[in-house]
C-alpha positions as CSV (number, residue, x, y, z in Angstrom):
1,X,92.0,-14.7,4.6
2,X,90.1,-17.2,3.2
3,X,88.9,-17.5,7.1
4,X,88.0,-14.2,7.7
5,X,86.1,-14.5,4.2
6,X,84.3,-17.7,5.8
7,X,83.2,-16.0,9.2
8,X,81.9,-13.2,7.2
9,X,79.5,-15.1,4.6
10,X,78.8,-17.0,7.7
11,X,77.5,-13.9,9.8
12,X,76.2,-12.0,7.0
13,X,74.3,-15.5,6.5
14,X,73.2,-15.3,10.3
15,X,72.1,-11.8,10.0
16,X,69.8,-12.5,7.0
17,X,68.6,-15.7,8.6
18,X,67.5,-13.2,11.5
19,X,66.1,-10.7,9.3
20,X,63.7,-13.3,7.2
21,X,62.9,-15.0,10.0
22,X,61.0,-11.5,12.0
23,X,60.1,-10.2,8.5
24,X,56.9,-12.8,8.3
25,X,55.6,-11.4,11.8
26,X,55.3,-8.1,10.5
27,X,52.5,-10.1,8.1
28,X,50.2,-10.4,10.7
29,X,48.5,-7.3,11.1
30,X,45.2,-6.7,9.7
31,X,42.5,-4.4,9.6
32,X,38.6,-4.7,9.7
33,X,37.4,-2.3,7.5
34,X,33.1,-1.9,7.6
35,X,29.9,0.1,6.3
36,X,26.1,-0.2,6.3
37,X,23.8,-0.4,3.3
38,X,20.1,-1.2,2.1
39,X,19.8,-4.3,0.1
40,X,16.4,-4.5,-0.8
41,X,14.9,-3.0,2.3
42,X,16.9,-4.9,4.9
43,X,20.1,-2.8,6.3
44,X,23.2,-5.1,5.6
45,X,26.5,-4.6,6.8
46,X,29.5,-5.1,4.6
47,X,32.9,-5.5,5.7
48,X,36.3,-6.6,4.6
49,X,39.4,-7.7,6.3
50,X,42.7,-6.3,4.4
51,X,46.3,-7.8,5.9
52,X,49.8,-6.3,5.3
53,X,51.6,-9.8,4.7
54,X,55.2,-9.5,3.8
55,X,56.7,-12.6,4.5
56,X,56.3,-14.0,0.7
57,X,55.3,-17.4,2.1
58,X,52.4,-18.7,-0.1
59,X,49.5,-20.8,0.6
60,X,46.7,-20.1,3.7
61,X,46.9,-17.5,6.5
62,X,45.7,-17.8,9.7
63,X,41.7,-17.5,9.9
64,X,39.8,-14.4,10.6
65,X,36.8,-14.6,12.4
66,X,33.9,-11.5,11.7
67,X,32.0,-10.9,15.0
68,X,29.0,-8.7,15.1
69,X,28.3,-7.0,18.6
70,X,30.3,-10.0,19.4
71,X,28.5,-13.3,18.4
72,X,30.3,-14.7,14.9
73,X,28.8,-14.5,11.4
74,X,31.1,-15.2,9.3
75,X,35.2,-16.6,9.6
76,X,37.6,-16.9,6.8
77,X,41.5,-17.3,5.9
78,X,43.4,-14.5,4.6
79,X,45.0,-16.4,1.3
80,X,48.6,-15.0,0.1
81,X,49.0,-12.8,-1.9
82,X,46.0,-10.9,-1.9
83,X,45.4,-11.3,1.7
84,X,41.9,-10.1,1.6
85,X,38.7,-10.9,1.8
86,X,35.1,-9.6,1.5
87,X,31.9,-10.3,3.1
88,X,27.8,-9.3,3.5
89,X,25.7,-9.9,6.2
90,X,22.4,-8.8,7.5
91,X,22.6,-5.8,10.6
92,X,22.0,-7.5,14.0
93,X,19.3,-5.0,14.3
94,X,16.9,-2.6,12.6
95,X,18.4,0.7,14.2
96,X,21.2,1.6,16.2
97,X,24.7,0.6,15.9
98,X,26.9,-2.6,15.1
99,X,30.6,-3.6,16.4
100,X,32.2,-5.1,13.6
101,X,34.9,-6.8,14.8
102,X,37.8,-9.2,13.2
103,X,39.3,-11.7,15.5
104,X,42.7,-13.6,14.8
105,X,42.4,-17.4,14.9
106,X,45.3,-20.4,15.1
107,X,48.7,-20.1,13.5
108,X,49.8,-18.7,10.1
109,X,51.2,-21.2,7.7
110,X,54.7,-20.0,8.6
111,X,54.3,-21.2,12.4
112,X,54.4,-17.7,13.8
113,X,51.5,-17.1,16.4
114,X,48.4,-16.1,14.7
115,X,49.0,-11.7,15.0
116,X,50.6,-9.0,16.3
117,X,47.2,-7.6,15.8
118,X,45.3,-10.0,17.5
119,X,41.6,-8.0,17.3
120,X,40.4,-5.0,14.7
121,X,37.1,-3.6,15.3
122,X,35.2,-0.9,13.6
123,X,31.4,0.7,14.9
124,X,29.0,1.7,12.2
125,X,25.6,3.1,12.3
126,X,22.5,1.1,10.6
127,X,20.3,2.6,8.5
128,X,17.0,3.2,9.9
129,X,14.9,4.1,6.2
130,X,15.5,1.2,4.2
131,X,12.7,0.5,1.5
132,X,12.2,-2.5,-1.0
133,X,10.4,-0.8,-3.5
134,X,11.0,2.3,-5.5
135,X,7.9,4.3,-6.5
136,X,5.5,7.0,-5.3
137,X,2.0,7.6,-4.0
138,X,0.1,10.9,-4.5
139,X,-3.7,11.3,-4.3
140,X,-5.7,11.7,-7.4
141,X,-8.8,13.5,-8.7
142,X,-10.8,14.8,-5.5
143,X,-10.2,14.9,-2.1
144,X,-9.3,11.4,-0.9
145,X,-11.9,10.5,1.7
146,X,-12.3,6.9,3.6
147,X,-14.1,6.6,6.7
148,X,-14.2,9.5,8.6
149,X,-10.6,11.5,7.4
150,X,-9.9,13.2,4.3
151,X,-6.4,12.9,2.7
152,X,-5.4,16.2,1.1
153,X,-5.3,16.0,-2.7
154,X,-1.6,17.5,-2.9
155,X,-0.5,14.6,-0.4
156,X,3.1,12.3,-1.8
157,X,4.7,9.9,-0.1
158,X,8.0,8.6,-1.7
159,X,9.5,4.7,-1.2
160,X,12.7,5.7,-0.6
161,X,11.9,8.2,2.1
162,X,14.3,11.0,0.7
163,X,12.5,12.9,-1.6
164,X,11.8,16.4,-0.3
165,X,8.2,16.0,-1.6
166,X,7.0,13.8,1.2
167,X,3.7,15.1,2.7
168,X,0.6,14.0,4.3
169,X,-2.2,15.5,6.0
170,X,-4.9,14.2,7.4
171,X,-8.1,15.7,8.7
172,X,-11.4,14.2,10.0
173,X,-14.3,15.1,12.8
174,X,-14.8,13.6,16.0
175,X,-17.6,12.4,16.9
176,X,-18.3,15.6,18.8
177,X,-18.3,17.3,15.4
178,X,-15.0,19.1,16.3
179,X,-12.2,19.6,13.5
180,X,-8.6,17.8,14.0
181,X,-5.9,17.6,11.8
182,X,-2.4,15.6,11.6
183,X,0.3,16.9,9.8
184,X,3.1,14.2,8.9
185,X,6.5,16.5,9.2
186,X,9.0,13.6,9.3
187,X,8.7,10.2,7.0
188,X,10.3,7.7,8.7
189,X,9.5,4.3,7.3
190,X,7.9,2.9,4.6
191,X,7.4,-0.8,2.5
192,X,6.6,-1.0,-0.8
193,X,5.3,-3.8,-2.8
194,X,3.5,-4.3,-5.5
195,X,0.5,-6.8,-4.8
196,X,-1.9,-5.9,-7.3
197,X,-2.3,-3.8,-10.3
198,X,-2.4,-0.1,-10.1
199,X,-2.2,0.4,-13.6
200,X,-2.9,3.4,-15.1
201,X,-0.5,4.7,-14.9
202,X,2.0,2.4,-14.6
203,X,3.7,1.8,-11.7
204,X,6.0,-1.1,-10.1
205,X,4.6,-0.8,-6.5
206,X,0.8,-0.5,-5.6
207,X,1.3,-0.8,-1.7
208,X,2.3,1.0,0.7
209,X,3.0,0.5,4.4
210,X,4.5,3.3,6.4
211,X,4.9,5.6,9.6
212,X,6.1,8.8,10.3
213,X,6.0,11.5,12.9
214,X,4.6,15.0,13.4
215,X,2.0,17.5,14.5
216,X,-1.9,16.7,16.5
217,X,-3.6,19.6,16.0
218,X,-0.7,21.8,16.3
219,X,1.0,19.7,19.0
220,X,4.4,17.7,18.5
221,X,4.9,14.3,19.6
222,X,2.4,12.7,17.2
223,X,3.2,9.3,15.0
224,X,1.4,7.9,11.8
225,X,0.7,4.8,10.8
226,X,-0.5,4.1,7.7
227,X,-1.0,1.7,4.4
228,X,-1.9,2.8,1.3
229,X,-3.2,0.9,-2.0
230,X,-3.9,1.8,-5.7
231,X,-5.8,-1.1,-7.1
232,X,-6.1,0.7,-10.6
233,X,-8.7,3.2,-12.2
234,X,-11.3,4.4,-11.4
235,X,-10.4,4.0,-7.8
236,X,-13.2,2.5,-6.5
237,X,-11.4,-0.8,-5.0
238,X,-8.4,1.8,-3.4
239,X,-8.0,1.2,0.1
240,X,-6.3,3.2,3.3
241,X,-6.2,2.9,6.6
242,X,-4.2,4.6,9.7
243,X,-3.3,5.3,13.1
244,X,-2.5,8.1,14.7
245,X,-1.1,8.2,18.6
246,X,1.0,10.3,20.9
247,X,5.0,8.6,20.7
248,X,5.7,8.7,23.9
249,X,2.1,7.3,25.4
250,X,0.9,4.8,22.2
251,X,-2.0,4.0,24.2
252,X,-3.9,7.5,23.6
253,X,-4.6,7.0,20.1
254,X,-6.5,9.8,18.3
255,X,-7.5,8.3,15.1
256,X,-7.5,4.5,14.1
257,X,-9.8,2.7,11.2
258,X,-8.9,-0.3,9.5
259,X,-7.6,-0.7,5.6
260,X,-11.4,0.4,3.9
261,X,-12.6,1.1,0.6
262,X,-11.8,4.9,-0.2
263,X,-15.2,6.4,-0.7
264,X,-14.3,9.4,-3.1
265,X,-11.4,10.5,-5.3
266,X,-8.0,7.7,-5.7
267,X,-4.7,6.6,-4.9
268,X,-2.5,6.4,-7.4
269,X,1.5,4.5,-7.5
270,X,4.0,6.1,-9.6
271,X,7.3,5.5,-11.2
272,X,10.2,6.9,-9.1
273,X,11.0,10.2,-9.3
274,X,14.7,11.1,-11.0
């Protein structure tokens, strides 16, 4: 009877050892998660690595390298018991998508091969409308006249790009006295900064460098690039500059003049609308 019990104990021991030895291997599975965001006007990629480590071994596990489109940007070890790490890096480009990949490197501290899941990846879309400033710009007083162009009095452009009130229209006469106009229909990019004193009113920004697309003389397919600067009241020191061209053929410029002081009306910077 004692011999039978001993054999049973040994058999159970072998079974137990086998189960415990195999279990840690399950812990080598991991998953990469990622998302894109804007931080101070720059598109960034947030990423995290999560492992289901169930072996119960302490210490540092094998390293997971993080790659953006095949280029290593980070590498950390998953540390028991949380087996999670986070990071944030600038996006590799301003637009498009980026593949965020985790690659298991080396052996775990329990001596098992690097991973049952050698790689894990996810593709995220890079935001293309990042702005470092919060605020908005409008026309104050009369129509804003700068160079040969007139900005409609009711124009408004917002640094965060997402306000539904964004609108900008430019009207001018060419040397042959032919009237032209451009109406912005999409607001694509904006960088707002505080490089002077816009008060009154109080505002967190006084300069916007931006671009959008819209219609020139009613025809789609044209881009506007512009700069507006509010140098405070009464507006005699405010400045603006514009370039409007065919989007598919940038050499076809229909309006261009450098940054210059407005001659009528003024440009006003404001706090952002809630």
